[in-house]
N, CA, C and O atoms as CSV, one atom per row, in Angstrom:
chain,resi,resn,atom,element,x,y,z
A,1,MET,N,N,4.430,-7.683,-9.208
A,1,MET,CA,C,3.926,-6.611,-10.059
A,1,MET,C,C,4.317,-5.268,-9.427
A,1,MET,O,O,4.204,-5.087,-8.215
A,2,ILE,N,N,4.761,-4.364,-10.237
A,2,ILE,CA,C,5.097,-3.017,-9.776
A,2,ILE,C,C,3.808,-2.240,-9.560
A,2,ILE,O,O,2.946,-2.192,-10.438
A,3,VAL,N,N,3.684,-1.636,-8.390
A,3,VAL,CA,C,2.516,-0.805,-8.070
A,3,VAL,C,C,2.872,0.661,-8.298
A,3,VAL,O,O,2.093,1.414,-8.884
A,4,CYS,N,N,4.038,1.053,-7.838
A,4,CYS,CA,C,4.465,2.453,-7.935
A,4,CYS,C,C,5.817,2.520,-8.640
A,4,CYS,O,O,6.840,2.115,-8.087
A,5,VAL,N,N,5.806,3.034,-9.855
A,5,VAL,CA,C,7.034,3.153,-10.628
A,5,VAL,C,C,7.951,4.212,-10.015
A,5,VAL,O,O,9.166,4.024,-9.959
A,6,CYS,N,N,7.382,5.302,-9.565
A,6,CYS,CA,C,8.181,6.407,-9.025
A,6,CYS,C,C,9.028,5.979,-7.829
A,6,CYS,O,O,10.160,6.435,-7.666
A,7,ASN,N,N,8.466,5.093,-6.988
A,7,ASN,CA,C,9.158,4.641,-5.786
A,7,ASN,C,C,9.621,3.193,-5.868
A,7,ASN,O,O,10.149,2.655,-4.896
A,8,ALA,N,N,9.427,2.558,-7.019
A,8,ALA,CA,C,9.800,1.148,-7.220
A,8,ALA,C,C,9.197,0.249,-6.144
A,8,ALA,O,O,9.885,-0.598,-5.573
A,9,LEU,N,N,7.904,0.442,-5.872
A,9,LEU,CA,C,7.202,-0.390,-4.891
A,9,LEU,C,C,6.463,-1.494,-5.618
A,9,LEU,O,O,5.750,-1.242,-6.590
A,10,ASN,N,N,6.634,-2.724,-5.143
A,10,ASN,CA,C,5.907,-3.823,-5.756
A,10,ASN,C,C,4.707,-4.209,-4.896
A,10,ASN,O,O,4.564,-3.758,-3.760
A,11,GLU,N,N,3.863,-5.039,-5.455
A,11,GLU,CA,C,2.622,-5.421,-4.781
A,11,GLU,C,C,2.891,-6.118,-3.458
A,11,GLU,O,O,2.189,-5.867,-2.479
A,12,SER,N,N,3.877,-6.974,-3.409
A,12,SER,CA,C,4.130,-7.700,-2.170
A,12,SER,C,C,4.576,-6.775,-1.045
A,12,SER,O,O,4.215,-7.003,0.110
A,13,SER,N,N,5.345,-5.746,-1.346
A,13,SER,CA,C,5.761,-4.814,-0.294
A,13,SER,C,C,4.584,-3.983,0.211
A,13,SER,O,O,4.490,-3.697,1.404
A,14,VAL,N,N,3.693,-3.597,-0.693
A,14,VAL,CA,C,2.510,-2.842,-0.275
A,14,VAL,C,C,1.600,-3.740,0.566
A,14,VAL,O,O,1.072,-3.297,1.586
A,15,ARG,N,N,1.411,-4.998,0.149
A,15,ARG,CA,C,0.612,-5.943,0.934
A,15,ARG,C,C,1.198,-6.161,2.322
A,15,ARG,O,O,0.476,-6.153,3.319
A,16,GLN,N,N,2.511,-6.355,2.379
A,16,GLN,CA,C,3.165,-6.572,3.671
A,16,GLN,C,C,3.007,-5.353,4.570
A,16,GLN,O,O,2.741,-5.500,5.763
A,17,ALA,N,N,3.166,-4.162,4.023
A,17,ALA,CA,C,2.998,-2.954,4.813
A,17,ALA,C,C,1.569,-2.828,5.325
A,17,ALA,O,O,1.353,-2.406,6.461
A,18,ALA,N,N,0.602,-3.186,4.504
A,18,ALA,CA,C,-0.804,-3.144,4.925
A,18,ALA,C,C,-1.053,-4.151,6.052
A,18,ALA,O,O,-1.771,-3.853,7.006
A,19,GLN,N,N,-0.460,-5.340,5.938
A,19,GLN,CA,C,-0.606,-6.353,6.995
A,19,GLN,C,C,0.034,-5.868,8.287
A,19,GLN,O,O,-0.535,-6.035,9.366
A,20,ASN,N,N,1.203,-5.277,8.183
A,20,ASN,CA,C,1.910,-4.777,9.367
A,20,ASN,C,C,1.187,-3.625,10.034
A,20,ASN,O,O,1.346,-3.400,11.234
A,21,ALA,N,N,0.397,-2.895,9.268
A,21,ALA,CA,C,-0.346,-1.754,9.823
A,21,ALA,C,C,-1.399,-2.222,10.808
A,21,ALA,O,O,-1.776,-1.481,11.716
A,22,GLY,N,N,-1.878,-3.445,10.635
A,22,GLY,CA,C,-2.804,-4.039,11.595
A,22,GLY,C,C,-4.209,-3.465,11.575
A,22,GLY,O,O,-4.947,-3.624,12.547
A,23,GLY,N,N,-4.584,-2.831,10.541
A,23,GLY,CA,C,-5.924,-2.267,10.426
A,23,GLY,C,C,-5.982,-1.299,9.287
A,23,GLY,O,O,-5.004,-1.117,8.562
A,24,ARG,N,N,-7.101,-0.687,9.126
A,24,ARG,CA,C,-7.259,0.256,8.026
A,24,ARG,C,C,-6.568,1.567,8.366
A,24,ARG,O,O,-6.928,2.236,9.335
A,25,VAL,N,N,-5.590,1.923,7.578
A,25,VAL,CA,C,-4.854,3.177,7.760
A,25,VAL,C,C,-4.814,3.910,6.416
A,25,VAL,O,O,-5.131,3.337,5.374
A,26,SER,N,N,-4.431,5.148,6.456
A,26,SER,CA,C,-4.374,5.918,5.217
A,26,SER,C,C,-3.249,5.388,4.316
A,26,SER,O,O,-2.243,4.859,4.788
A,27,ILE,N,N,-3.451,5.544,3.041
A,27,ILE,CA,C,-2.441,5.094,2.087
A,27,ILE,C,C,-1.152,5.881,2.272
A,27,ILE,O,O,-0.073,5.366,1.981
A,28,LEU,N,N,-1.241,7.107,2.744
A,28,LEU,CA,C,-0.033,7.885,3.009
A,28,LEU,C,C,0.789,7.267,4.127
A,28,LEU,O,O,2.018,7.309,4.087
A,29,LYS,N,N,0.124,6.691,5.128
A,29,LYS,CA,C,0.829,6.001,6.214
A,29,LYS,C,C,1.518,4.743,5.692
A,29,LYS,O,O,2.615,4.399,6.133
A,30,ILE,N,N,0.872,4.063,4.756
A,30,ILE,CA,C,1.483,2.881,4.144
A,30,ILE,C,C,2.765,3.298,3.412
A,30,ILE,O,O,3.809,2.665,3.572
A,31,TYR,N,N,2.681,4.348,2.621
A,31,TYR,CA,C,3.864,4.831,1.903
A,31,TYR,C,C,4.953,5.256,2.880
A,31,TYR,O,O,6.132,4.968,2.674
A,32,GLU,N,N,4.555,5.936,3.932
A,32,GLU,CA,C,5.517,6.381,4.948
A,32,GLU,C,C,6.242,5.177,5.561
A,32,GLU,O,O,7.452,5.224,5.782
A,33,SER,N,N,5.498,4.102,5.832
A,33,SER,CA,C,6.120,2.912,6.415
A,33,SER,C,C,7.112,2.251,5.455
A,33,SER,O,O,7.983,1.491,5.879
A,34,LEU,N,N,6.975,2.541,4.181
A,34,LEU,CA,C,7.875,2.010,3.163
A,34,LEU,C,C,8.971,3.020,2.784
A,34,LEU,O,O,9.682,2.838,1.796
A,35,ASP,N,N,9.096,4.087,3.588
A,35,ASP,CA,C,10.057,5.167,3.314
A,35,ASP,C,C,9.873,5.739,1.919
A,35,ASP,O,O,10.839,5.979,1.194
A,36,ALA,N,N,8.625,5.950,1.562
A,36,ALA,CA,C,8.298,6.479,0.232
A,36,ALA,C,C,7.268,7.598,0.361
A,36,ALA,O,O,6.606,7.744,1.389
A,37,THR,N,N,7.151,8.375,-0.699
A,37,THR,CA,C,6.158,9.448,-0.791
A,37,THR,C,C,5.554,9.369,-2.185
A,37,THR,O,O,6.284,9.292,-3.172
A,38,PRO,N,N,4.218,9.388,-2.277
A,38,PRO,CA,C,3.606,9.390,-3.609
A,38,PRO,C,C,4.138,10.565,-4.429
A,38,PRO,O,O,4.237,11.686,-3.929
A,39,GLN,N,N,4.472,10.304,-5.663
A,39,GLN,CA,C,5.012,11.343,-6.552
A,39,GLN,C,C,3.947,11.794,-7.558
A,39,GLN,O,O,3.351,12.858,-7.395
A,40,CYS,N,N,3.714,11.001,-8.576
A,40,CYS,CA,C,2.770,11.399,-9.621
A,40,CYS,C,C,1.325,11.064,-9.239
A,40,CYS,O,O,0.392,11.667,-9.771
A,41,GLY,N,N,1.130,10.110,-8.322
A,41,GLY,CA,C,-0.206,9.779,-7.843
A,41,GLY,C,C,-0.957,8.721,-8.637
A,41,GLY,O,O,-2.049,8.317,-8.238
A,42,LYS,N,N,-0.401,8.269,-9.742
A,42,LYS,CA,C,-1.099,7.281,-10.569
A,42,LYS,C,C,-1.270,5.937,-9.871
A,42,LYS,O,O,-2.144,5.154,-10.244
A,43,CYS,N,N,-0.460,5.665,-8.879
A,43,CYS,CA,C,-0.484,4.378,-8.183
A,43,CYS,C,C,-1.464,4.341,-7.014
A,43,CYS,O,O,-1.788,3.259,-6.524
A,44,LEU,N,N,-1.932,5.476,-6.564
A,44,LEU,CA,C,-2.673,5.542,-5.311
A,44,LEU,C,C,-3.933,4.681,-5.299
A,44,LEU,O,O,-4.223,4.039,-4.289
A,45,CYS,N,N,-4.670,4.653,-6.374
A,45,CYS,CA,C,-5.903,3.860,-6.431
A,45,CYS,C,C,-5.583,2.379,-6.310
A,45,CYS,O,O,-6.226,1.662,-5.544
A,46,HIS,N,N,-4.598,1.923,-7.060
A,46,HIS,CA,C,-4.219,0.502,-7.008
A,46,HIS,C,C,-3.668,0.139,-5.630
A,46,HIS,O,O,-4.013,-0.906,-5.076
A,47,ALA,N,N,-2.821,0.990,-5.083
A,47,ALA,CA,C,-2.259,0.729,-3.751
A,47,ALA,C,C,-3.359,0.705,-2.692
A,47,ALA,O,O,-3.330,-0.131,-1.790
A,48,ARG,N,N,-4.321,1.608,-2.794
A,48,ARG,CA,C,-5.444,1.614,-1.856
A,48,ARG,C,C,-6.263,0.337,-1.986
A,48,ARG,O,O,-6.699,-0.218,-0.977
A,49,ASN,N,N,-6.477,-0.134,-3.199
A,49,ASN,CA,C,-7.220,-1.394,-3.397
A,49,ASN,C,C,-6.490,-2.564,-2.766
A,49,ASN,O,O,-7.121,-3.429,-2.158
A,50,ILE,N,N,-5.190,-2.606,-2.896
A,50,ILE,CA,C,-4.396,-3.672,-2.268
A,50,ILE,C,C,-4.565,-3.615,-0.752
A,50,ILE,O,O,-4.766,-4.645,-0.109
A,51,CYS,N,N,-4.485,-2.432,-0.190
A,51,CYS,CA,C,-4.633,-2.278,1.261
A,51,CYS,C,C,-6.045,-2.666,1.706
A,51,CYS,O,O,-6.215,-3.306,2.744
A,52,ASP,N,N,-7.038,-2.286,0.938
A,52,ASP,CA,C,-8.411,-2.673,1.259
A,52,ASP,C,C,-8.584,-4.192,1.213
A,52,ASP,O,O,-9.263,-4.764,2.065
A,53,ASP,N,N,-7.979,-4.838,0.230
A,53,ASP,CA,C,-8.020,-6.307,0.143
A,53,ASP,C,C,-7.409,-6.937,1.385
A,53,ASP,O,O,-7.976,-7.867,1.957
A,54,GLU,N,N,-6.266,-6.438,1.800
A,54,GLU,CA,C,-5.599,-6.991,2.985
A,54,GLU,C,C,-6.431,-6.766,4.245
A,54,GLU,O,O,-6.485,-7.626,5.124
A,55,HIS,N,N,-7.070,-5.619,4.325
A,55,HIS,CA,C,-7.930,-5.338,5.470
A,55,HIS,C,C,-9.106,-6.313,5.509
A,55,HIS,O,O,-9.450,-6.826,6.573
A,56,ARG,N,N,-9.718,-6.568,4.360
A,56,ARG,CA,C,-10.824,-7.519,4.287
A,56,ARG,C,C,-10.372,-8.939,4.657
A,56,ARG,O,O,-11.080,-9.653,5.367
A,57,LEU,N,N,-9.213,-9.336,4.183
A,57,LEU,CA,C,-8.687,-10.667,4.502
A,57,LEU,C,C,-8.438,-10.809,6.005
A,57,LEU,O,O,-8.695,-11.866,6.582
A,58,ALA,N,N,-7.945,-9.762,6.627
A,58,ALA,CA,C,-7.686,-9.796,8.069
A,58,ALA,C,C,-8.972,-9.881,8.878
A,58,ALA,O,O,-8.995,-10.448,9.970
A,59,GLN,N,N,-10.047,-9.308,8.330
A,59,GLN,CA,C,-11.339,-9.326,9.007
A,59,GLN,C,C,-11.960,-10.710,8.989
A,59,GLN,O,O,-12.768,-11.049,9.854
A,60,GLY,N,N,-11.583,-11.502,8.007
A,60,GLY,CA,C,-12.105,-12.868,7.894
A,60,GLY,C,C,-13.245,-12.931,7.008
A,60,GLY,O,O,-13.806,-14.006,6.800
């Protein structure tokens, strides 16, 4: 599923970046790790939710 149309980021890449971050980090850091910058901002809530899910899964 596409998360960010402006940067062509899909859900799996955002999940992987969140896993690689190794903890709760800002969504801007996640985008930075993907060599992207939020453009219109419509994706930020969904991307943040994905990162929060990954953080919860890592916590057990």
